N, C-alpha and C positions, 0 to 999 in steps of 0.2 A: 621278436626280434623280427623283423622281416625278412627272407628271406628270397620270395621273389622281384624283393625290390616295391618304387612307384610308382607314380603317373605324374609325378613334377607337383613340386610344392615350392609357394617364398622363402626361403632362410630365413628370411626374418620374421615373419609376419605370419600367425597363424590361421590357419582356419583362412590362407586363403590357394583357389584349389586351381584360377588357370590363367596362364603368365601375359595374357593383355589385362588387372587385376591386380600383379605383384611390383612390392614400391622396393623387396628386397632382391638380394638374387635367389633365381631364380638354378634352382637345381630336381633333373630325373637322376634318379639313384640304383641302383643295384641292389646288392644283397646288404642286408648289416643289421647289426646289431645296435638297439637302442637302448643307454641308460636314463633313470628317472628318478631323481633328488627327491629325499623329502624337504629338502629343501633347496628352489631354485637359485636364490642367488649362489651358491655354494661353487656357482658357474661361472660368475661374473668374470676372472683371470682365468678359464679358457679361451684357445681362438676359437671363430664363429666362421673363421672360413677351411669353404665344402669343400676348395679342388686345392691340398696341398698335400691329398696321401694318407693324412694321421684324423683321428679320433678331435668332433669338431662337435661348438656348441651350435645347437638351432634352436632358436626362436630366441636368440637370447633375453638378457630384463625383459620376460616375459613369466607368468606364471609356469606358462607352456615353455619351459628350455632344459630340452637334455640333452644326452653326448650322445654324437650318430661316434657310428664303427665304424665305420668301411670294414667290407670282405669280400677277395680276390671275385672279380666280375664289380667293382659298384662303378666303377666310371663308364661301362659299356655304353654306355645313352649322354653322355658328357658333349658335348663341344668337345672336336680336336684338339682344339688352343685351350682348353681349359683345363684338364684334363692333365696328373701330373704323370710329368712320365717314366715312360713304364707301368704306365695303370691304360694304354689303351684308350680310349672316349673311340666310340660310332656317334658323335652329330646328335643324341635327342634329336626330339620331337615330337610337339603331342599331335597323337595318334596312332602311334606305331601300336599294333599288338607285337605277338607273341610272349614264346620264352622267354627269359631272363639268367645269362651266363659268357663268359667271354669274360672279357676285356681285364683281366686279372695282370698280378705284377711280372714277369717274363720279360 
């Protein structure tokens, strides 16, 4: 689990740590759970859109594929136009500081 969220990652390309290097969808997430299957190919039919407000696959089609399960506050640092309706969205942006929280359903 990552209850403090993260500082951003390319949703489709493992080990891409800056938005400038991202080839896929960049996401800065709040609190979430991660589930790593024994066989990453078992996730091939799962959705990989991080902005629907439901569990999704990160790094789909790679050996690093895993399920991301958003918790309340997950979208607090996502651009407001990308966060699912009712889940907040605070704008994101590299270099922000402070704690995580808020932005959950409501």
